C-alpha positions as CSV (number, residue, x, y, z in Angstrom):
1,M,20.7,-43.5,21.2
2,V,21.6,-47.1,20.8
3,K,25.3,-48.0,21.3
4,L,26.4,-51.3,20.0
5,T,29.7,-53.1,20.2
6,H,31.5,-54.1,17.0
7,A,30.5,-57.7,17.6
8,E,26.8,-56.7,18.1
9,M,26.9,-54.7,14.9
10,R,28.4,-57.7,13.0
11,S,25.4,-59.7,14.3
12,L,23.1,-57.2,12.7
13,D,25.1,-57.2,9.5
14,D,24.7,-61.0,9.3
15,A,20.9,-60.8,10.1
16,L,20.1,-58.0,7.7
17,D,22.8,-59.0,5.1
18,M,24.4,-55.6,5.3
19,G,28.0,-56.6,4.5
20,S,28.1,-55.2,1.0
21,G,26.2,-52.0,1.7
22,Y,22.8,-53.5,1.1
23,V,19.9,-54.2,3.5
24,L,18.3,-57.6,2.7
25,D,16.9,-57.4,-0.9
26,F,15.8,-53.7,-0.7
27,S,16.4,-51.3,-3.5
28,D,16.7,-47.6,-2.5
29,R,13.0,-47.2,-3.5
30,T,11.6,-50.2,-1.7
31,M,13.6,-49.4,1.5
32,A,12.3,-45.9,1.5
33,E,8.8,-47.2,1.0
34,F,9.2,-49.8,3.8
35,F,10.2,-47.2,6.4
36,D,7.6,-44.8,5.3
37,D,4.7,-47.3,5.1
38,E,5.5,-49.2,8.3
39,F,6.8,-46.5,10.5
40,G,6.2,-43.1,8.9
41,I,10.0,-42.6,8.8
42,T,11.9,-41.0,6.0
43,I,15.1,-43.1,6.0
44,Y,16.9,-41.1,3.3
45,Q,17.4,-37.8,5.1
46,D,20.5,-35.9,6.4
47,R,19.8,-37.3,9.9
48,Y,20.8,-40.8,8.8
49,A,23.4,-39.8,6.1
50,F,26.4,-39.0,8.2
51,N,28.0,-42.4,7.6
52,G,27.5,-42.4,3.9
53,S,24.9,-42.9,1.2
54,S,24.4,-46.7,1.0
55,K,21.4,-48.5,2.4
56,A,23.5,-50.2,5.1
57,K,25.1,-47.0,6.2
58,H,21.7,-45.3,6.5
59,M,20.6,-48.3,8.6
60,R,23.6,-48.1,10.9
61,A,23.1,-44.4,11.3
62,F,19.4,-44.9,12.1
63,I,20.3,-47.4,14.8
64,A,22.9,-45.0,16.2
65,V,20.6,-42.0,16.6
66,E,17.2,-43.3,17.4
67,D,15.8,-44.4,20.7
68,E,15.8,-48.0,21.8
69,F,12.0,-48.6,21.4
70,T,12.0,-47.3,17.8
71,V,15.1,-49.3,16.8
72,A,13.8,-52.5,18.3
73,R,10.5,-52.1,16.6
74,V,12.1,-51.6,13.2
75,L,14.5,-54.5,13.7
76,R,11.7,-56.9,14.6
77,S,9.8,-55.8,11.5
78,L,12.8,-56.2,9.3
79,W,13.3,-59.8,10.6
80,D,9.6,-60.5,9.8
81,Y,10.3,-59.3,6.2
82,R,13.5,-61.4,6.1
83,E,11.6,-64.5,6.9
84,S,9.3,-63.8,4.0
85,L,12.2,-64.1,1.6
86,D,13.0,-67.6,0.1
87,R,16.7,-66.8,-0.1
88,Y,17.0,-66.8,3.7
89,S,14.6,-69.6,4.6
90,H,16.9,-72.6,4.5
91,T,20.4,-71.3,5.3
92,E,22.7,-73.4,7.5
93,R,23.6,-70.4,9.8
94,G,20.0,-69.2,10.0
95,P,19.1,-70.5,13.5
96,A,22.4,-69.1,15.0
97,I,21.9,-65.8,13.3
98,K,18.3,-65.6,14.6
99,E,19.3,-66.4,18.1
100,R,22.0,-63.7,18.2
101,F,19.7,-61.2,16.5
102,F,16.8,-61.6,19.0
103,A,19.1,-61.6,22.0
104,L,20.4,-58.3,20.8
105,V,16.9,-56.9,20.1
106,T,15.9,-57.8,23.6
107,K,19.0,-56.1,25.0
108,I,18.1,-52.9,23.0
109,E,14.5,-53.1,24.2
110,V,15.5,-52.9,27.9
111,G,17.8,-50.0,27.2
112,G,21.0,-52.0,26.6
113,A,22.2,-51.1,30.1
114,V,23.9,-53.6,32.3
115,P,22.4,-54.1,35.7
116,R,23.2,-51.6,38.5
117,T,25.7,-52.4,41.3
118,D,25.0,-49.3,43.5
119,A,23.1,-51.5,46.0
120,I,26.2,-53.6,46.7
121,D,28.0,-51.6,49.4
122,R,31.1,-52.2,51.5
123,F,29.4,-52.3,54.8
124,K,32.5,-53.2,56.9
125,N,36.3,-53.5,56.5
126,D,36.7,-57.1,55.3
127,E,39.2,-58.3,52.7
128,T,36.9,-61.2,51.7
129,L,34.0,-58.8,51.3
130,E,36.2,-56.5,49.1
131,E,37.0,-59.4,46.8
132,L,33.4,-60.6,46.7
133,I,32.1,-57.2,45.7
134,A,34.9,-56.8,43.1
135,T,33.8,-60.1,41.5
136,I,30.2,-59.1,41.4
137,E,31.1,-55.7,39.8
138,R,33.3,-57.4,37.2
139,D,30.5,-59.9,36.3
140,I,27.9,-57.2,36.1
141,G,30.2,-54.8,34.3
142,A,30.6,-57.5,31.6
143,N,26.8,-58.0,31.6
144,R,27.0,-61.6,33.0
145,P,24.2,-61.7,35.6
146,V,24.2,-65.5,35.6
147,A,27.7,-65.5,36.9
148,A,26.9,-62.8,39.5
149,L,24.1,-64.7,41.2
150,D,26.3,-67.1,43.2
151,R,28.4,-64.2,44.5
152,L,25.4,-62.1,45.2
153,H,24.0,-64.8,47.4
154,T,27.2,-65.0,49.4
155,Y,27.1,-61.2,49.7
156,C,23.5,-61.3,51.0
157,M,24.5,-63.9,53.6
158,K,27.2,-61.6,54.9
159,K,25.1,-58.5,54.6
160,F,22.1,-59.8,56.6
161,G,24.4,-61.4,59.2
162,H,26.0,-58.0,59.7
163,L,22.7,-56.2,59.9
164,L,21.6,-58.6,62.7
165,D,24.9,-58.2,64.5
166,V,24.6,-54.4,64.7
167,R,21.1,-54.8,66.2
168,G,22.2,-57.5,68.6
169,V,19.8,-60.0,67.1
170,T,21.0,-63.6,67.7
171,W,21.5,-65.8,64.6
172,Q,23.5,-68.9,63.6
173,R,26.0,-69.3,60.8
174,S,24.0,-72.4,59.7
175,E,20.8,-70.3,59.2
176,P,19.8,-70.0,55.5
177,L,19.5,-66.7,53.8
178,H,15.8,-66.3,54.1
179,S,15.9,-66.9,57.8
180,R,18.4,-64.1,58.2
181,V,16.2,-61.9,56.0
182,G,13.1,-62.8,58.1
183,K,14.8,-61.8,61.3
184,Y,16.0,-58.5,59.8
185,V,12.5,-57.7,58.4
186,K,11.0,-58.4,61.9
187,A,13.6,-56.1,63.6
188,L,13.0,-53.4,61.0
189,S,9.3,-53.5,61.5
190,E,9.7,-53.2,65.2
191,E,12.0,-50.2,65.1
192,R,10.2,-48.0,62.5
193,Q,6.7,-47.5,61.2
194,L,6.5,-48.9,57.7
195,R,3.6,-48.1,55.4
196,D,1.4,-51.1,54.8
197,I,2.6,-51.6,51.2
198,T,6.3,-51.3,52.3
199,G,5.8,-53.8,55.1
200,Q,4.0,-56.2,52.7
201,I,6.8,-56.0,50.2
202,A,9.4,-56.6,52.9
203,K,7.5,-59.7,54.1
204,N,7.2,-61.0,50.6
205,A,11.0,-60.6,50.2
206,I,11.5,-63.4,52.7
207,G,9.9,-65.8,50.3
208,I,11.9,-64.3,47.4
209,F,15.2,-64.9,49.2
210,E,14.1,-68.5,50.0
211,K,13.6,-69.1,46.3
212,F,17.0,-67.4,45.7
213,N,18.6,-70.1,47.9
214,Y,17.2,-72.7,45.4
215,V,18.4,-70.8,42.3
216,R,21.9,-70.3,43.8
217,N,22.2,-74.0,44.6
218,N,20.6,-75.4,41.5
219,H,20.9,-72.9,38.7
220,S,24.0,-70.9,39.2
221,L,27.8,-71.4,38.9
222,A,27.9,-72.4,42.6
223,H,27.8,-76.1,41.5
224,D,27.7,-78.1,38.2
225,N,24.2,-76.9,37.4
226,E,22.1,-76.3,34.4
227,L,22.3,-72.5,34.3
228,I,19.3,-70.2,34.4
229,D,18.4,-68.1,31.3
230,P,20.3,-64.8,31.2
231,D,17.1,-62.8,31.0
232,E,15.7,-64.5,34.1
233,A,19.1,-64.1,35.9
234,R,19.0,-60.4,35.3
235,F,15.4,-60.2,36.5
236,I,16.4,-62.1,39.7
237,Y,19.5,-59.9,40.2
238,D,17.4,-56.7,39.7
239,A,14.7,-57.9,42.2
240,I,17.2,-58.8,44.9
241,T,19.2,-55.7,44.5
242,A,16.1,-53.5,44.5
243,F,15.5,-54.8,48.1
244,L,19.1,-54.3,49.0
245,R,18.9,-50.7,47.6
246,F,16.0,-50.0,50.0
247,I,17.9,-51.5,52.9
248,K,20.9,-49.4,52.0
249,A,18.9,-46.2,52.2
250,V,17.3,-47.3,55.5
251,E,20.6,-48.2,57.1
252,A,22.3,-45.0,56.0
253,E,19.6,-43.1,57.8
254,R,19.8,-45.2,60.9
255,F,23.4,-46.3,61.2
256,G,25.3,-44.5,58.6
257,A,26.1,-48.0,57.2
């Protein structure tokens, strides 16, 4: 099932010209033929009729009940058809409509889910840490990974400093994030047997966190920067938190942290 906000549905209405109950320039017959020929889907059936009988209502019902892959595939094909129509080729709002449409299609393709925050744990009693985590959760809850990257970096600085402290490993506050991560990975490798692939991924993470320093300083809200693309921001967030999720599991086993 694909769940869209009212604003997202309005973006689809604009892109597919569904405001008056139509879908682009389709008649009932040509819309049925399009879905059957392109996808083997019978669009006029009870499954898609619970909103009403118009073409637009069938389309909205189709989006609501089908899986993300199917919906995204149909939407991309509908856009290709839209671009073949002269009536939409030179509209003033066309570029903005296209940008919003494909941003939404991309969101649908990846499941529409916002990034996870379960790797961000409250590892000690600290008022600053509480506010930091709350800010990350608010940004991620609002699907704003670009805004979350700066705070995620600060969280990681605190997290790896804490992990080194509980092991009695010396570190300096001036040390960059990747240096703290490197010391942690070294300590982890010494205290437990890691499979070759796990050890390699952990070592590679040091370089990833070094690049994260650069992104935080040059492409996040930490400074007056040119911001990173939202899709890249989410990819970076997911990669960093995947490592944090592994660490959380390891530390729960060892320290109950």
